[in-house]
N, C-alpha and C positions, 0 to 999 in steps of 0.2 A: 418102689418106683426104680426103673432102670437108670443107668447112667445117661444113656442117650435121651431118654425122656426128660430128665432133669436138665440136661444141656439145652435141650429144644425149648424147655420153659424159660430158662435164663435168657436164651437168645430172644424169644418173643418179648420178653419184658424189657430187655435192652432196646429193641426196636421200637416199641411203643414209647419209651422214654425219649428216644432221639426225636420221634415224630411230634410228641408233645413239645419238646424244647424248640423245634423248628417252627412250629405253629406260634408258640409264644414269641419267638424272635421275629417272625413275620408280622405278627400283630403290633408288636412294639415299633417295627419299622414303618408299618402303615401309619400308625398313630403319629409318629414324628413327622412323616411326609405331609400328612393332612394338616397338622399344627403349624408347619413351617411354611405353608402356601401363603402368597400375598392375597389370594382371592378367598372369600368366604365360600364354604362348601357344606351342603346338606345332602345326605343320601337316603333313599327310601327302599324298603323291601317291596316285593311284588304287591303286597296288600296295603302299601301306603304307610307303613310304620318308619318313623325316622330311625336310621341305623348309625348314622354318623353326623357329627356336628363339631366343626373344628373352631380353634380359638378366634379366628378372624371373623367368623359368623357371630361368635359371642361378643367380640368387640363392637360390631355394627349394630347388632339388635339388643344386646345386654342379656340374653337368655344363656345360661350356663349349659355345659354339656349334660350334666345331670338332669337339668329341667327339660332339655329338648329330646334326648334319646329316649326312645320307647313311645313317644306320642304317636298317635295316628293322624297323618296329615298335619297341615299348618293352620287350618280353620280354627279360629276361636282363640288362638293365643299369638301366633306369629303372623296371621292374616286376618283382617277384618271380615265378618260374614258378608259384608257388601261386595268385597273384592274376591271372595272365595271362588266363585264360578270361573273367573278368568284365570286364577292360578291353577285350579284343578284341571282345567282344559289344556292349559300349557303342559303340565306334567304328564297328562295322559297322552298328549300328542308326542311327547318325547319319547314315551315308552313304545309307542306304536310306529314311529318313523325312524328311518335309518339316519345317521349322522346327527349333528348337533342342531338344536333349535335355539334361536335367540329371541328373547322376550324382554319387555319392560313392564313391571308392575310394582305396586306399593306393598311393602311388608310392614309389619307392626312391631315396634321395638317394645322392650319390657316396660318402659316408663310411659308408654302409650302414644308416642308420637310416630308418625308414618315416615318410612324410609323409601324413597323411590330407588330401585335397583334395576341393573341390567343383568339378565341371566343367561347362562348357556346351559342347556339341559340335554342329557343324553341318556339313552337306556343302558343298562348294565346286562350283559348276556352271559349265560352259563356256558359250560363246555359243548353243550349240544345246540347252541344258538338260541335257546329258550330265555325269555326275558326274566331276569330274576329281580329287577328293581330299576332304579334311575338315580342319577346324581344330578344336582343342580349347583353349579358354581356361580357366584354373584358378587357384584361390587356395586357401590354407591354410584349413581348415574353420573354425578359431577366429577367423581374420580375417573370414571371411564372416559368421559368427555375430555378431561385434561389430558389423559394419556393419549387419545387419539389425536388431539390437537398437537401435542408434542411430536408424535410421529409424522403427522401431516406437514408440520412445520420443517422437520428435518428433511422430508422428501422434497419439499418445495425449494428449500435452500440449496439442495445439492443437484437440482434438475432445473428449476426455472428462475432462480434469482438472477437479478440483473447486476450483482456485485460478486466479487470473488470470495469464496469461503474455502478455507483450508483448515483441517484439523491437524494439529501438530502434537506428536506424542511427547512424553517426558524427555526423550532424547533429542528433541528439536529436529525431528524428521517428519515429513508430511506423511500422514496416515490415511486421510480421505481428502480428495480435492473435487470440488464441483466443476461444471463444464465451464462457466464464465472464467473462473481462475485459471484453468487450463489454457484457454485461449488467450488471456492476458500474459501468461508466462510463456506461451508459444510452444508447448509441448503437450503430449497426451496425458490424459488423466492418470493411467496406470504408471506412465514412465515417471512420474514425480514421487511415487510412494517409496519411502525408505531411503531416499537419497538426502544427503546433507544439503542444507540450504546454500552453501558456498558453491555447489555445483550448478545452481541456478542463477545466483547473482554475483556479478563481478564487483559491484559497489553497493554499499548500504547493508551488506549482510551482517556486519557487526552491530549496527544499530538495531536491526530486526531481531537478532538473537538476544541482545540485551533486553529488549522489551519483552520478549517471551519469557526469558528466565524471571524477569521482575513479576510477570503475572503468575507464573508457577509459584513463586514465593510469597507475593503480597496480595494477589488478586487483581481484578481488572482495574485499569487506570480510570480516573474521573472523566477523561475527555478523550476524543479521537486523537491520533497522532498522524502527522504527515511525514512519510519516509521518501527520501530521494533515493532511487535505486537504479542500477544499470544491469540489464540482463546479459547473460553470457551468449544468448543465442545471436547468431549472425544475422537472423532475420529481424532483429529489433528495428522498429521504424524510428524510434527516437533514441538518442544517445543516453538521455536520463529521464526518468519517469517519476512522477510524484504520485504515491499511493496514500490516500487518506484511509487509515487503518484503525480498526477497533479490535479489542482483544477480550475474551471471556474465559475464565479458568473453568475447566471441566472436572467435576468430582463424580465419583461413582455413588449412586444412590443405594447401593446394596452393602456398602461398607459401614461398619460401626462408627468409624472416624472418617472424616473427609480425606480421601486419597486422591490426589490429582491424577486424572487420566491424561492430561495434556491441555492444550489451549485452542479455542476456536478463534481463528483469525480471519476477520472479515475486512475486505478492502475494496476501494474503488479507485480507478485510474482518473485522477483529476489533473493530469499534466497540461492539458490545454487551458483549463481554467486558471491554473497557478501561473502559467507562462503569460496569459493575458493580463492577470492581475499584477505580475512583476512589470510587465511592459507599461501598463497604465501608471503604476507607481513611479517608474523611471521617468515617464513623460512628464508627470506632475513635478517630480524634483527638478528636472532640467528647466522646465518653464519657470519654476520658482527661481532657480539660480540666474536665469537670464534676467528676470524682473529685478532681482537684488542687484545684479551687476549694472543694470541700467541706472537704477536709483544711485548707486555708489559712483558711477562713472560721471553722473550729472553734476556731482559735487566737486570734481576734479578741475582746477583751473587750467591745467596743462592737458591738451588732448593726448599727448604721448603717455602721460600718467594714466588717463582713462583707458588707453589700449591695454596697459599692463594690468589694470583692474579687471577688464573683460577676460584677460588670459587666466589670471588668478582664480576668478570665479568658476571658470570653465574647467579647471583641473579637478575640482572637488568631485570625488566619486567618478570621474571619468578617465583620468590619465596620471601617470607619475611625473611627466616632464612635459614642458611646453617650449617651442623655439619659434620665433618670428624672424623671418629673413626677408629683406626688401630688395628689390631688383634694382640694378643700376644699369649703366650702358652695356650693350652687348659685349661679352667677354671675346677676347681675340682668339682666333683658331689656333689649335696646337700646332706646334712647329711641323711643317710638312704636309699640312692639310689645307687645302685650298678653300677659302670661305665660299659657301654656297654648294660645296660638294655634298652629294646625297648620303655620304657616309657620315657626315657631321649633323645633318638635319635629323630631327627627332622622328622616329617611327614608332607605332604603337604595335605591340605584340605581347601576348600573354607570356609572362615569364615564370609562371607556375607557382608564384608566392602570393597572388592576389593583386600584384601591380602590373605594370608595363615596362618593357625594356626599350628605352630610347637610345638613339645613336649618339646624342650629344645635347647640349643646351645652347640656346641662342641668348643667354643672359647671364649676368653674374649675380649671385645672391649674397647679400651682406647681413650679418647678424645684427639685429636691432634690439630684440628683447630675448630673455631666457629665464626660465625658472631655475632655482638652485638644483644642481644635480645630486648633491650629497645629502643635504638635510632640507626640511620644509622651510618655506619662507616666501616673501613676496617676490614677484618677478622683478628682474632688474634690467636697466637699459645698458647696452654694450657701449664701449667706447666707440666714438665715430672716427675709427681709423680708415675706412672705406676699403678694407682688404676683404675680399670675397671669401666665403667659407669654402674650403677645398672639397667640394662634393665631387665625386667621380662621375663619369659620363653614365647616363642612364640612372642617376640618382632619383628616387621617388619625388623629391622636391622639385627637380627639373621637369619630371613627368607632369606633375600637377600644373606647374606654370605653364608648360606648353599646351596642355589639354584644356586649361581653364576649368578644371574640375577636381575632384578628389581622387587620391590614389592611396590604397592600402597595401601595406607590406608586412610579411610575417616571416619569422625565421622557421616556422614549423614546429612539429612535436619534438624534434631533436635539433636544437640550435647548432649551427656550425660555429666553430671557434673562430672568433674574430668577426662574426657577422655585423654586430653593432659598430665595431671600430672601422670596418670597410665603408660604413655609411656616415662615418664621422658623427655618431650618436653616442650618448653616454654608455658606459659598460652596464650590462645587465639588461639592456633593451632588447626585447624580442618581437615587439609589435609596434608598427609606425603607421600614422595617418597623416597625410599631407593634404591641406586644402588651400585653395587659391585665395589670395586677398584681392578683391575687386571693389572698385569704387569709381563712380562717375564714368563708367564704360571703359576703365583702364585696369590693367593687371598690375598691382602694386608689389606682390611678392607671394610668399607662402608662409602659412603657419603650420607647425608640425607638432603632433601630440604623439607621445611615446608610452608605452606600457612595459612593465616588467613580467616576468613569467608567473607571478601571482595572479594577474589579470588574464581575461580571455582575449582572444584576437578581436580587432575592431570589425563591426558589421556594417550593413547599410544604414541602420538607424543611427549609429555612431557617426557615419559620414555626414548625414543630414544635420545632426547637431553641431558637428565641427564647422560645417559650411555656414550655419547661422551665427556661430561665434566669430568666424572669419569675416563675415560681412560687417559686424560691429567693430572689430579691431581695424578693419581697413578704413572704415568711416572716420574713426578717431586719428588714425595715422595720416589719413589724407587731409584732415583738418589742421593737424600739426605742421604739415609741410615737410614731414620727414621723408615721404616718398618722392623720389625724383620724377620730374615731368619729362 
């Protein structure tokens, strides 16, 4: 044999060995892929012989690979004879038709019980397009239905749900946002993705992130949480919103150990309902306070003491300080001002802080009752010196007296230095409400309620309550004879 012939023979042997190794490797890869599938799979040759049977098929039906591969068809062992015609027709249709065919039929398990499965069948074609067999992937119907329900639920939540749904990843950044949540947050669905929650919320972000971190570590809480938040969006309709929120931890079903993918955050805007609930609760509390004050005042032998009782009960949950000033004879005009001059008469004009700016006052107000300014305690009567309180012109108390109504005053978000002192109110006061004391058709004086920065400004509902308290204080003081006639 020549050297070239020997070399050629060795080369041919090497190529054959490589081909055999590649075929073995491909066969092993194919077997691994088939056994790793989540769906059961059976494949047939052109004459109907079973060529492949994976572990999922073995799990569902109980037939091993050795028992299944090599059999002709499924009739008599994996399919009852009564069901064989339908199964054979489905497999034949799959070989003759393009694409996949979906069917439902009953297979027979090794222990004899029937298993209803949903199948997807398709022809296997060779290089020239010639049909060389068919494969049939199947799963139990209830498993498939559960999967379809899960998919349908996810699509409905992210398209048609009437509450917000946000999937937050492990870094606490929105990953998926449904349409309703995007409307509540006031931005587009894609604009939220990957952004820190602090860029969306001005207040309440710490509570939300704490809840998300707890769910990632411990799982879903046993009940829904109510979070008060403020949006950064300038188009926010309400300064604060209440979102009733539920949280569900998401874990990957493909991992051997539960690996958190993030948190599903579901929420509804219940601001209006919560505000209505708070208002109703406040009304019930104030009505209860008025009832208790009336019962307590009825036991006071001195009407002036009853007036102090009404003031004390009114302060609970309402204001930090209360003052009662009674009117005396008209105060003399300042030096150089002619009585009756229109510069001294009260005029109403918006002063920008919720009250009205008047030019002067036609009376003098003398302090009669006041609550302790430094520490809590019962209101005390002031000594009867008759010296008027040095209120400046245009003071809210004078305005309330002249208008015979309520006047609200506030220092605003950034209180000016000396704002309370300029009005002769205790230090730390930033909100004031003056209500007129009226009894038997006469104006007796003014009651003033004051709040510190820890409380919100007075509103219209607060003014209504103050007027109710003022009418009771006025009746008591009128009965005591403390008010001048």
